[in-house]
DOMARGU-945012 format. One line per 5 residues: number of its first residue (from 1); their letters; for each residue x, y, z of N, C-alpha, C, O, CB. Coordinates in Angstrom, 1 decimal. Glycine has a CB too. Layout:
! DOMARGU-945012
NUM = a = X,Y,Z,X,Y,Z,X,Y,Z,X,Y,Z,X,Y,Z ~ ...
This chain:
! DOMARGU-945012
1 = xxxxx = 178.3,-120.5,47.2,179.2,-119.6,46.5,179.9,-120.3,45.4,180.5,-121.4,45.6,180.3,-119.0,47.6 ~ 179.9,-119.7,44.2,180.5,-120.2,43.0,182.1,-120.1,43.1,182.5,-119.0,43.4,180.0,-119.6,41.7 ~ 182.8,-121.1,42.8,184.2,-121.1,42.9,184.8,-120.4,41.6,184.3,-120.7,40.5,184.8,-122.6,42.9 ~ 185.7,-119.5,41.8,186.4,-118.8,40.7,187.6,-119.7,40.4,188.4,-120.0,41.3,186.8,-117.4,41.1 ~ 187.8,-120.0,39.2,188.9,-120.8,38.8,190.2,-120.0,38.5,190.1,-119.0,37.8,188.6,-121.7,37.5
6 = xxxxx = 191.3,-120.4,39.0,192.6,-119.8,38.7,192.9,-120.0,37.2,192.7,-121.2,36.7,193.8,-120.2,39.6 ~ 193.3,-119.0,36.5,193.6,-119.2,35.1,195.1,-119.7,34.9,196.0,-119.0,34.5,193.5,-117.8,34.3 ~ 195.2,-121.0,35.3,196.5,-121.7,35.1,197.6,-120.9,35.8,197.5,-120.4,36.9,196.8,-121.9,33.7 ~ 198.8,-120.8,35.1,199.9,-120.1,35.7,199.7,-118.6,35.7,200.6,-117.9,36.2,201.2,-120.5,34.9 ~ 198.7,-118.1,35.1,198.4,-116.7,35.1,197.8,-116.2,36.4,197.7,-115.0,36.6,197.5,-116.3,33.9
11 = xxxxx = 197.3,-117.1,37.2,196.7,-116.7,38.5,197.8,-116.4,39.5,198.9,-117.0,39.3,195.7,-117.8,39.0 ~ 197.6,-115.6,40.5,198.7,-115.4,41.5,198.8,-116.5,42.5,197.8,-117.3,42.7,198.4,-114.1,42.3 ~ 199.9,-116.7,43.0,200.1,-117.6,44.2,199.3,-117.0,45.3,199.0,-115.8,45.3,201.6,-117.9,44.5 ~ 199.2,-117.7,46.4,198.5,-117.2,47.6,199.2,-116.0,48.2,198.6,-115.2,48.8,198.3,-118.3,48.6 ~ 200.5,-116.0,48.0,201.3,-114.8,48.6,201.3,-113.7,47.6,202.0,-112.6,47.8,202.7,-115.2,48.9
16 = xxxxx = 200.6,-113.8,46.4,200.5,-112.7,45.5,201.5,-112.8,44.4,201.4,-112.1,43.4,200.5,-111.4,46.1 ~ 202.6,-113.6,44.6,203.6,-113.7,43.6,203.2,-114.4,42.3,202.1,-115.1,42.3,204.8,-114.4,44.2 ~ 203.9,-114.3,41.3,203.6,-114.9,40.0,203.9,-116.4,40.0,204.9,-116.8,40.6,204.3,-114.1,38.9 ~ 203.1,-117.1,39.3,203.4,-118.5,39.1,204.3,-118.7,37.8,204.7,-119.8,37.5,202.1,-119.4,39.0 ~ 204.4,-117.6,37.1,205.2,-117.7,35.8,206.7,-117.7,36.1,207.2,-116.7,36.6,204.8,-116.5,34.9
21 = xxxxx = 207.3,-118.7,35.7,208.7,-118.9,35.7,209.2,-119.5,34.4,208.4,-119.9,33.6,209.2,-119.8,37.0 ~ 210.5,-119.5,34.2,211.0,-120.2,33.0,210.5,-121.6,32.9,210.1,-122.1,31.9,212.5,-120.1,33.0 ~ 210.5,-122.3,34.1,210.0,-123.7,34.1,208.6,-123.9,33.8,208.2,-124.8,33.0,210.3,-124.3,35.5 ~ 207.7,-123.0,34.3,206.3,-123.1,34.0,205.9,-122.6,32.7,204.9,-123.1,32.1,205.5,-122.4,35.1 ~ 206.6,-121.6,32.2,206.2,-121.0,30.9,206.8,-121.7,29.7,206.1,-121.7,28.6,206.8,-119.6,30.9
26 = xxxxx = 207.9,-122.4,29.8,208.5,-123.0,28.6,207.6,-124.0,27.9,207.5,-123.9,26.6,209.7,-123.8,29.0 ~ 206.8,-124.9,28.6,205.9,-125.8,27.8,204.8,-125.1,27.2,204.2,-125.6,26.2,205.4,-126.8,28.8 ~ 204.4,-123.9,27.6,203.3,-123.1,27.1,203.7,-122.1,26.0,202.8,-121.6,25.3,202.5,-122.4,28.2 ~ 204.9,-121.9,25.9,205.4,-120.8,25.0,205.2,-121.1,23.5,205.5,-122.2,23.0,206.9,-120.6,25.2 ~ 204.6,-120.1,22.8,204.3,-120.3,21.4,203.1,-121.1,21.1,202.9,-121.4,19.9,205.5,-120.8,20.7
31 = xxxxx = 202.4,-121.6,22.1,201.3,-122.6,21.8,200.0,-121.8,21.5,199.1,-122.5,21.0,201.1,-123.5,23.0 ~ 199.9,-120.5,21.8,198.8,-119.8,21.4,199.0,-119.2,20.0,200.0,-118.5,19.8,198.4,-118.7,22.5 ~ 198.1,-119.4,19.1,198.4,-119.0,17.7,198.5,-117.5,17.7,197.8,-116.8,18.4,197.2,-119.5,16.8 ~ 199.3,-116.9,16.7,199.4,-115.5,16.6,198.1,-114.7,16.5,198.0,-113.6,17.0,200.3,-115.2,15.4 ~ 197.1,-115.3,15.7,195.9,-114.5,15.5,195.0,-114.5,16.8,194.1,-113.7,16.9,195.1,-115.2,14.4
36 = xxxxx = 195.3,-115.3,17.8,194.6,-115.3,19.1,195.2,-114.4,20.2,194.6,-114.1,21.2,194.3,-116.7,19.6 ~ 196.5,-114.1,20.0,197.2,-113.4,21.0,196.6,-112.1,21.4,196.4,-111.8,22.5,198.6,-113.2,20.6 ~ 196.2,-111.3,20.4,195.7,-110.0,20.6,194.3,-110.1,21.3,194.0,-109.4,22.3,195.5,-109.2,19.3 ~ 193.3,-110.9,20.8,192.0,-110.9,21.4,192.1,-111.5,22.9,191.4,-111.0,23.7,191.1,-111.7,20.6 ~ 193.0,-112.5,23.1,193.1,-113.0,24.5,193.7,-112.0,25.4,193.2,-111.8,26.5,193.9,-114.3,24.4
41 = xxxxx = 194.8,-111.3,24.9,195.4,-110.3,25.7,194.4,-109.1,26.1,194.4,-108.6,27.2,196.7,-109.7,25.0 ~ 193.7,-108.7,25.1,192.7,-107.7,25.3,191.6,-108.1,26.3,191.2,-107.3,27.2,192.0,-107.3,24.0 ~ 191.2,-109.3,26.2,190.2,-109.9,27.2,190.8,-109.8,28.6,190.2,-109.3,29.5,189.8,-111.3,26.8 ~ 192.0,-110.3,28.7,192.7,-110.3,30.0,192.8,-108.9,30.6,192.7,-108.7,31.8,194.0,-111.0,30.0 ~ 193.2,-108.0,29.8,193.3,-106.6,30.3,192.0,-105.9,30.7,192.0,-105.0,31.5,194.0,-105.7,29.2
46 = xxxxx = 190.9,-106.4,30.1,189.6,-105.8,30.3,188.8,-106.4,31.5,187.7,-106.0,31.7,188.8,-105.9,29.1 ~ 189.3,-107.4,32.1,188.6,-108.0,33.3,188.4,-107.0,34.4,189.0,-105.9,34.4,189.4,-109.2,33.8 ~ 187.6,-107.3,35.3,187.3,-106.5,36.5,188.5,-106.6,37.4,188.9,-107.7,37.8,186.0,-106.9,37.2 ~ 189.1,-105.4,37.8,190.2,-105.4,38.7,189.6,-105.5,40.1,189.0,-104.6,40.6,191.0,-104.1,38.5 ~ 190.0,-106.6,40.7,189.5,-106.9,42.1,190.4,-106.5,43.2,190.1,-105.9,44.2,189.1,-108.4,42.2
51 = xxxxx = 191.7,-106.7,42.9,192.8,-106.3,43.9,193.8,-105.5,43.1,194.6,-106.0,42.3,193.5,-107.6,44.5 ~ 193.7,-104.2,43.3,194.6,-103.2,42.6,195.9,-103.1,43.4,196.0,-102.4,44.4,193.9,-101.8,42.5 ~ 196.9,-103.8,42.9,198.2,-103.8,43.5,199.1,-103.1,42.6,199.3,-103.5,41.4,198.7,-105.3,43.8 ~ 199.7,-102.0,43.1,200.4,-101.1,42.2,201.9,-101.4,42.1,202.7,-100.5,41.8,200.3,-99.7,42.7 ~ 202.2,-102.7,42.2,203.6,-103.1,42.0,204.0,-103.1,40.5,203.2,-103.6,39.7,203.8,-104.5,42.7
56 = xxxxx = 205.1,-102.6,40.2,205.6,-102.7,38.8,206.2,-104.1,38.7,207.1,-104.5,39.5,206.7,-101.6,38.5 ~ 205.8,-104.9,37.7,206.4,-106.2,37.5,207.2,-106.2,36.2,206.9,-105.6,35.2,205.2,-107.2,37.4 ~ 208.3,-107.0,36.3,209.2,-107.2,35.1,208.9,-108.5,34.5,208.6,-109.5,35.2,210.6,-107.0,35.6 ~ 209.1,-108.6,33.2,209.1,-109.9,32.5,210.2,-110.8,33.1,211.4,-110.4,33.0,209.3,-109.6,31.0 ~ 209.8,-112.0,33.6,210.7,-112.9,34.2,211.4,-113.8,33.2,212.3,-114.6,33.5,210.1,-113.7,35.3
61 = xxxxx = 210.9,-113.8,32.0,211.4,-114.7,30.9,212.6,-114.1,30.2,213.7,-114.7,30.1,210.3,-115.1,30.0 ~ 212.4,-112.9,29.6,213.5,-112.3,28.8,213.6,-110.8,29.0,214.3,-110.1,28.2,213.2,-112.6,27.3 ~ 212.9,-110.3,30.0,212.9,-108.8,30.3,212.6,-108.0,29.1,213.2,-106.9,28.9,214.3,-108.4,30.8 ~ 211.5,-108.4,28.4,211.1,-107.7,27.2,210.0,-106.6,27.5,209.7,-105.8,26.7,210.6,-108.6,26.2 ~ 209.4,-106.7,28.7,208.4,-105.7,29.1,208.3,-105.6,30.6,208.9,-106.4,31.3,207.0,-106.1,28.5
66 = xxxxx = 207.7,-104.5,31.0,207.3,-104.3,32.4,205.9,-103.8,32.5,205.4,-103.2,31.5,208.3,-103.2,33.1 ~ 205.2,-104.1,33.6,203.8,-103.7,33.7,203.5,-103.0,35.0,203.8,-103.5,36.1,202.9,-105.0,33.6 ~ 203.1,-101.7,34.9,202.6,-101.0,36.1,201.4,-101.7,36.6,200.4,-101.9,35.9,202.4,-99.5,35.8 ~ 201.4,-102.0,37.9,200.3,-102.7,38.5,200.2,-104.2,38.0,199.1,-104.7,38.1,199.0,-102.0,38.1 ~ 201.2,-104.7,37.6,201.2,-106.1,37.0,200.7,-107.2,37.9,200.2,-108.2,37.4,202.6,-106.4,36.5
71 = xxxxx = 200.8,-107.0,39.2,200.4,-108.1,40.1,198.9,-107.9,40.5,198.4,-108.6,41.4,201.3,-108.1,41.3 ~ 198.3,-106.9,40.0,196.8,-106.7,40.2,196.1,-107.9,39.8,196.5,-108.6,38.9,196.3,-105.4,39.5 ~ 195.0,-108.2,40.5,194.2,-109.5,40.2,192.9,-109.1,39.6,192.2,-108.2,40.1,194.0,-110.3,41.5 ~ 192.6,-109.7,38.4,191.4,-109.4,37.7,190.5,-110.7,37.6,191.0,-111.8,37.8,191.7,-108.9,36.2 ~ 189.3,-110.5,37.2,188.4,-111.6,37.0,187.3,-111.3,36.0,187.0,-110.2,35.7,187.7,-112.0,38.3
76 = xxxxx = 186.8,-112.4,35.4,185.6,-112.2,34.5,184.4,-112.9,35.1,183.4,-113.2,34.4,185.9,-112.8,33.1 ~ 184.5,-113.3,36.4,183.4,-114.0,37.1,183.5,-115.5,37.0,182.8,-116.2,37.7,182.1,-113.6,36.5 ~ 184.4,-116.0,36.2,184.6,-117.4,36.1,186.1,-117.8,36.5,186.4,-118.7,37.2,184.3,-118.0,34.7 ~ 187.0,-117.0,35.9,188.4,-117.1,36.2,189.0,-115.9,36.8,188.4,-114.8,36.8,189.2,-117.4,34.8 ~ 190.2,-116.1,37.4,190.9,-114.9,37.9,192.4,-115.1,37.5,192.9,-116.2,37.3,190.8,-114.8,39.4
81 = xxxxx = 193.1,-113.9,37.3,194.4,-113.9,36.8,195.1,-112.6,37.2,194.5,-111.6,37.7,194.5,-114.0,35.3 ~ 196.4,-112.5,37.0,197.2,-111.3,37.2,197.1,-110.4,36.0,197.0,-110.9,34.9,198.7,-111.6,37.6 ~ 197.3,-109.1,36.1,197.2,-108.2,35.0,198.4,-108.5,34.0,198.2,-108.3,32.8,197.3,-106.7,35.5 ~ 199.5,-108.8,34.5,200.7,-109.0,33.6,200.5,-110.3,32.7,201.3,-110.5,31.8,201.9,-109.1,34.4 ~ 199.5,-111.1,33.0,199.2,-112.3,32.2,199.0,-111.9,30.7,199.5,-112.6,29.8,198.0,-113.0,32.7
86 = xxxxx = 198.4,-110.7,30.5,198.1,-110.3,29.1,199.4,-110.1,28.3,199.5,-110.4,27.1,197.3,-109.0,29.1 ~ 200.4,-109.5,29.0,201.7,-109.3,28.3,202.4,-110.6,28.0,203.1,-110.7,26.9,202.6,-108.4,29.1 ~ 202.3,-111.6,28.8,202.9,-112.9,28.6,202.3,-113.6,27.4,202.9,-114.2,26.5,202.9,-113.8,29.8 ~ 200.9,-113.4,27.3,200.2,-114.0,26.2,200.6,-113.3,24.9,200.8,-114.0,23.9,198.7,-113.9,26.5 ~ 200.6,-112.0,24.9,200.8,-111.2,23.7,202.3,-111.3,23.3,202.5,-111.5,22.1,200.5,-109.7,24.0
91 = xxxxx = 203.2,-111.3,24.2,204.7,-111.3,23.8,205.2,-112.7,23.5,205.9,-112.9,22.5,205.5,-110.8,25.0 ~ 204.8,-113.7,24.2,205.3,-115.1,24.1,204.4,-116.1,23.6,204.8,-117.2,23.3,205.9,-115.5,25.4 ~ 203.1,-115.7,23.4,202.1,-116.7,23.0,201.9,-117.8,24.0,201.6,-119.0,23.6,202.5,-117.3,21.7 ~ 202.0,-117.5,25.3,201.8,-118.5,26.3,200.3,-118.9,26.2,199.4,-118.1,26.2,202.1,-118.0,27.7 ~ 200.1,-120.2,26.2,198.7,-120.8,26.0,197.9,-120.6,27.3,198.5,-120.8,28.4,198.8,-122.2,25.6
96 = xxxxx = 196.7,-120.3,27.2,195.8,-120.3,28.3,195.0,-121.7,28.2,195.0,-122.3,27.2,194.7,-119.1,28.3 ~ 194.5,-122.1,29.4,193.8,-123.4,29.3,192.7,-123.4,28.3,192.0,-122.4,28.0,193.2,-123.7,30.7 ~ 192.5,-124.5,27.6,191.6,-124.6,26.5,190.1,-124.2,26.9,189.4,-123.6,26.1,191.6,-126.0,25.9 ~ 189.7,-124.7,28.1,188.3,-124.3,28.5,188.2,-122.8,28.7,187.1,-122.3,28.4,188.0,-125.1,29.8 ~ 189.2,-122.1,29.1,189.2,-120.7,29.3,189.1,-120.0,27.9,188.4,-119.0,27.7,190.4,-120.2,30.1
101 = xxxxx = 189.9,-120.5,27.0,189.9,-120.0,25.6,188.5,-120.1,25.0,188.0,-119.2,24.4,191.0,-120.7,24.7 ~ 187.9,-121.3,25.2,186.5,-121.4,24.7,185.5,-120.4,25.4,184.7,-119.9,24.7,186.0,-122.9,25.0 ~ 185.7,-120.2,26.7,184.9,-119.3,27.4,185.0,-117.9,26.9,184.0,-117.2,26.7,185.2,-119.3,28.9 ~ 186.3,-117.5,26.6,186.5,-116.1,26.1,185.9,-116.0,24.7,185.3,-115.0,24.3,188.0,-115.8,26.0 ~ 186.1,-117.0,23.9,185.6,-117.0,22.5,184.0,-116.9,22.5,183.5,-116.1,21.8,186.0,-118.3,21.7
106 = xxxxx = 183.4,-117.6,23.4,181.9,-117.6,23.5,181.4,-116.2,23.9,180.3,-115.8,23.6,181.4,-118.7,24.4 ~ 182.2,-115.5,24.7,181.9,-114.2,25.1,182.2,-113.1,24.1,182.1,-111.9,24.4,182.6,-113.9,26.4 ~ 182.7,-113.5,22.9,183.0,-112.5,21.9,184.3,-111.8,22.2,184.4,-110.6,21.8,181.9,-111.6,21.6 ~ 185.2,-112.4,23.1,186.4,-111.7,23.5,186.2,-110.5,24.3,187.1,-109.6,24.4,187.2,-111.4,22.3 ~ 185.1,-110.4,25.0,184.8,-109.3,25.9,184.3,-109.8,27.3,183.2,-110.4,27.3,183.7,-108.3,25.3
111 = xxxxx = 185.0,-109.6,28.3,184.5,-110.0,29.6,183.4,-109.2,30.1,183.2,-108.0,29.6,185.7,-110.0,30.7 ~ 182.5,-109.7,31.0,181.4,-108.9,31.5,181.9,-107.7,32.3,183.0,-107.7,32.8,180.5,-109.8,32.3 ~ 181.1,-106.7,32.4,181.4,-105.6,33.2,180.6,-105.8,34.5,179.4,-106.1,34.6,180.9,-104.2,32.5 ~ 181.3,-105.6,35.6,180.7,-105.7,37.0,180.7,-104.3,37.6,181.7,-103.7,37.7,181.5,-106.7,37.9 ~ 179.5,-103.9,38.0,179.4,-102.6,38.7,178.5,-102.8,39.9,177.8,-103.7,40.1,178.7,-101.6,37.7
116 = xxxxx = 178.7,-101.9,40.9,177.8,-101.8,42.1,177.9,-103.1,42.8,178.9,-103.7,43.1,176.4,-101.5,41.7 ~ 176.7,-103.6,43.1,176.5,-104.9,43.9,177.2,-106.1,43.3,177.8,-106.9,43.9,175.1,-105.2,44.2 ~ 177.1,-106.1,41.9,177.7,-107.3,41.2,179.2,-107.3,41.4,179.8,-108.3,41.6,177.3,-107.2,39.7 ~ 179.8,-106.1,41.4,181.3,-106.0,41.6,181.6,-106.4,43.0,182.5,-107.2,43.3,181.8,-104.6,41.3 ~ 180.8,-105.9,44.0,181.1,-106.2,45.4,181.0,-107.7,45.7,181.8,-108.2,46.4,180.1,-105.4,46.3
121 = xxxxx = 180.0,-108.3,45.1,179.8,-109.8,45.2,181.0,-110.5,44.6,181.4,-111.5,45.2,178.5,-110.2,44.6 ~ 181.4,-110.1,43.5,182.6,-110.8,42.9,183.8,-110.6,43.7,184.6,-111.6,43.9,182.8,-110.3,41.4 ~ 184.1,-109.4,44.2,185.2,-109.2,45.1,185.1,-110.1,46.3,186.1,-110.7,46.7,185.2,-107.7,45.5 ~ 183.9,-110.1,47.0,183.8,-110.9,48.2,184.0,-112.4,47.9,184.6,-113.1,48.7,182.4,-110.7,48.7 ~ 183.5,-112.8,46.8,183.7,-114.3,46.4,185.2,-114.6,46.3,185.6,-115.6,46.9,183.0,-114.6,45.1
126 = xxxxx = 186.0,-113.8,45.6,187.4,-114.1,45.4,188.1,-113.9,46.8,189.0,-114.7,47.1,188.0,-113.3,44.3 ~ 187.8,-112.9,47.5,188.5,-112.6,48.8,188.2,-113.8,49.7,189.2,-114.3,50.3,188.0,-111.3,49.4 ~ 187.0,-114.2,49.8,186.7,-115.4,50.7,187.4,-116.6,50.3,187.9,-117.4,51.1,185.2,-115.6,50.8 ~ 187.4,-116.9,49.0,188.0,-118.1,48.4,189.5,-118.1,48.7,190.0,-119.1,49.1,187.7,-118.2,46.9 ~ 190.2,-117.0,48.5,191.6,-117.0,48.7,191.9,-117.1,50.2,192.9,-117.7,50.6,192.2,-115.7,48.1
131 = xxxxx = 191.1,-116.4,51.0,191.3,-116.5,52.5,191.2,-118.0,52.9,191.9,-118.4,53.8,190.3,-115.6,53.2 ~ 190.2,-118.6,52.4,189.9,-120.1,52.8,191.1,-120.9,52.3,191.6,-121.8,53.1,188.6,-120.6,52.1 ~ 191.6,-120.7,51.1,192.8,-121.5,50.7,194.0,-121.2,51.5,194.7,-122.1,51.8,193.1,-121.1,49.2 ~ 194.2,-119.9,51.9,195.3,-119.6,52.8,195.2,-120.3,54.1,196.2,-120.8,54.7,195.4,-118.1,52.9 ~ 194.0,-120.3,54.7,193.8,-120.9,56.0,194.0,-122.4,55.9,194.7,-123.0,56.7,192.3,-120.7,56.5
136 = xxxxx = 193.5,-123.0,54.8,193.7,-124.5,54.6,195.2,-124.8,54.5,195.7,-125.8,55.0,193.0,-125.0,53.4 ~ 195.9,-123.9,53.8,197.4,-124.1,53.6,198.1,-124.0,54.9,199.0,-124.8,55.2,197.9,-123.1,52.6 ~ 197.7,-123.1,55.8,198.3,-122.9,57.1,198.0,-124.0,58.1,198.8,-124.2,59.0,197.9,-121.5,57.6 ~ 196.9,-124.6,57.9,196.5,-125.7,58.8,197.4,-127.0,58.5,197.7,-127.7,59.5,195.1,-126.1,58.7 ~ 197.8,-127.2,57.3,198.6,-128.4,57.0,199.9,-128.4,57.5,200.7,-129.3,57.3,198.7,-128.5,55.5
């Protein structure tokens, strides 16, 4: 089974909560160039929604936005992230990891579309991966 990489602070914690805090966001703030914010945010919004969580999330940095379903988890088959990640990228220019940025650029800023069995397999991969991580955490 191929490991899905968490997209830095944009991935959810195991309890589903956000890793984005003032402390984690400050070093990344403004590091994504203005011309990349829109294509990266669009890419993040267009990923396959694997866990549709309808929680309304508020901007934890400056309360400049809110996102319906913001804690939903999306993926492009290589990375996974929360839906509200797009708004942090667009609003504050929070940098994504360089390898992920290269991956998005190589895909022409469009994540793959997963349907049918491909979607089911992607869902199963992430579900199994997160369950394993949770079990490992609980054993410690």
